[in-house]
Residue, then its C-alpha position, 0 to 999 in steps of 0.5 A: m481501449l483500456t491502459s491502466v488501473v489506478p487504486k483511489l484509496p481513502f485517507i483519515n489524516k493526510q499527514e499520516t498517509v503521506n508519511f506512511y507511503v512516503n517514509q515507509l514504502g518509498f513513494t513520492l508525493r506527486s500532487d496535493y489537492v488538499d483533499y486529494l493526493i497522487m503518489d506513485k513508485d516504480g510506475v505504480e500510481l495511487h490516488f488517495f481521497s479525504f474520508p475522515t469518517i472512515v473507520p479503519a477496522k471496518s475498512d473494506f479497501m484492498i489492493y494487490v501489488r505485483v512486485d518483480s524481485d526482492i519481495e523478501s527485502l520489502f517484507e523486512k522493511c515493513r517488518q522492521g519499519s515504525s509501528a505505523v506498519k501493521i503486518i497482516t499476513r507474513l511472507e509466505s508462498k502460495p499455491w498459486g505461485q506467488k510469494e505474498f504478504a499483506i499490511a495495512d496503512p493507517n487508513g485500514t487499507c489492506l495492501t498485499f504484495g505479491e512476487a511470482f515464483s517457479 
């Protein structure tokens, strides 16, 4: 029986990755095993593994994170955050009933956030 999915994402620089997810997105660092990190926020868990040779511009890692409310505030926080937050797509309503925006983390991973609307 499947119970959940936990994305496992690469990191180049551990401290930059921790700073980005903790300071910009509000995650909590739960475990640091030198080359492996575990973070969570609001029931969403992310794992990270060391991959120092990855080229961010050529990274194909992507995840979709569902938001249950106030995606506008999350987008504004990212937009007004540090230069570490690279906006890929601005907040917009999609035909499939989601308000979405996408950012890239310091490792080139695309994070798309979506909130359902009717």
